[in-house]
C-alpha positions as CSV (number, residue, x, y, z in Angstrom):
1,Q,7.3,4.0,-3.3
2,V,9.0,6.5,-0.9
3,Q,11.8,5.7,1.5
4,L,12.2,8.0,4.5
5,V,15.3,8.0,6.6
6,E,15.4,9.9,10.0
7,S,18.5,11.0,11.9
8,G,19.4,13.4,14.6
9,G,18.0,11.6,17.7
10,G,20.0,11.2,20.9
11,L,20.2,11.9,24.6
12,V,19.7,15.5,25.7
13,Q,19.2,17.1,29.1
14,P,15.9,18.9,30.0
15,G,15.9,22.3,28.4
16,G,18.2,21.3,25.6
17,S,17.7,21.2,21.9
18,L,17.9,18.6,19.1
19,R,17.3,18.8,15.3
20,L,15.8,15.8,13.6
21,S,16.2,15.3,9.8
22,C,14.2,13.2,7.4
23,V,15.5,12.5,4.0
24,A,13.1,11.3,1.3
25,S,14.1,9.1,-1.6
26,R,12.5,11.5,-4.1
27,S,11.4,15.1,-4.5
28,I,9.3,16.2,-1.5
29,T,7.6,19.0,-3.6
30,S,5.2,16.4,-5.0
31,F,4.0,15.3,-1.5
32,N,0.7,16.4,-0.1
33,A,2.3,16.8,3.3
34,M,5.1,15.7,5.5
35,G,5.0,15.3,9.2
36,W,6.5,14.0,12.4
37,Y,4.9,11.6,14.9
38,R,6.2,10.1,18.1
39,Q,5.6,7.1,20.2
40,A,6.6,6.9,23.9
41,P,6.9,3.5,25.6
42,G,3.5,2.0,26.4
43,K,1.7,4.8,24.5
44,Q,0.1,5.1,21.1
45,R,1.8,7.0,18.3
46,E,0.8,10.6,18.3
47,W,1.0,13.4,15.8
48,V,3.6,16.1,16.5
49,A,3.8,18.5,13.5
50,T,2.9,18.8,9.8
51,I,4.1,20.9,6.8
52,T,1.9,20.8,3.8
53,G,2.9,21.0,0.2
54,G,2.0,24.7,0.2
55,G,4.3,25.3,3.2
56,S,1.6,25.6,5.9
57,T,2.6,24.3,9.3
58,N,0.6,22.9,12.2
59,Y,1.6,21.6,15.6
60,A,0.3,19.6,18.5
61,D,-0.5,21.8,21.5
62,S,2.1,19.9,23.5
63,V,4.9,21.2,21.3
64,K,3.6,24.5,20.0
65,G,6.1,27.2,20.6
66,R,9.0,24.8,21.3
67,F,9.2,22.7,18.0
68,T,9.5,24.0,14.5
69,I,9.0,21.9,11.3
70,S,10.7,23.1,8.1
71,R,11.9,21.7,4.8
72,D,14.7,22.1,2.3
73,S,13.3,21.0,-1.1
74,A,16.7,21.0,-2.7
75,K,17.8,18.4,-0.3
76,N,14.5,16.4,-0.2
77,T,14.7,16.9,3.6
78,V,12.3,17.8,6.4
79,Y,13.5,19.0,9.7
80,L,12.1,19.1,13.2
81,Q,13.9,21.6,15.5
82,M,13.1,20.8,19.1
83,N,13.9,23.4,21.8
84,T,13.3,23.5,25.5
85,L,13.0,19.7,25.6
86,K,11.2,18.1,28.4
87,P,11.3,14.5,29.8
88,E,7.8,13.9,28.4
89,D,9.2,14.5,24.9
90,T,11.1,11.2,25.2
91,A,9.9,8.9,22.4
92,V,10.8,7.4,19.1
93,Y,10.2,10.0,16.5
94,Y,8.9,9.0,13.1
95,C,8.8,10.9,9.8
96,N,5.7,10.5,7.6
97,C,4.8,11.6,4.2
98,N,1.4,11.7,2.5
99,A,1.6,11.3,-1.2
100,G,-0.6,10.7,-4.2
101,V,-3.7,12.2,-5.8
102,L,-6.1,9.5,-7.0
103,V,-4.5,7.0,-4.7
104,V,-3.2,8.5,-1.5
105,K,-0.6,6.6,0.5
106,N,1.3,7.2,3.8
107,Y,4.9,6.3,4.1
108,W,6.9,6.0,7.3
109,G,10.6,6.1,8.3
110,Q,12.2,3.7,10.7
111,G,12.2,6.1,13.6
112,T,14.9,7.8,15.7
113,Q,15.1,7.7,19.5
114,V,15.0,11.0,21.5
115,T,15.6,10.7,25.2
116,V,15.4,13.7,27.5
117,S,16.9,13.0,30.8
118,S,19.3,14.5,33.3
């Protein structure tokens, strides 16, 4: 089992920045990948960014060039730095980890609200 706890959400004006954190209950170096997803009101959850066990990163087109995913293995933490935020970035942001070899499981955090509004 893996517990994930997100933090760092809040209210920010358009053009502003926020950094989300996701702390895992055990070492993240054993995970296949960790990522961030988001869900806006009335919409399906969508993928935002992923960092693999090897450190490769990928981003949704909608956030490429504005968001950066990173990790601190010593702190069992993954970050999402969000810059140049837009109202359409408003959503609940969820941390995800994909773990296991023979049996692969996905784990989710409880989510953190990000609201971009003037």
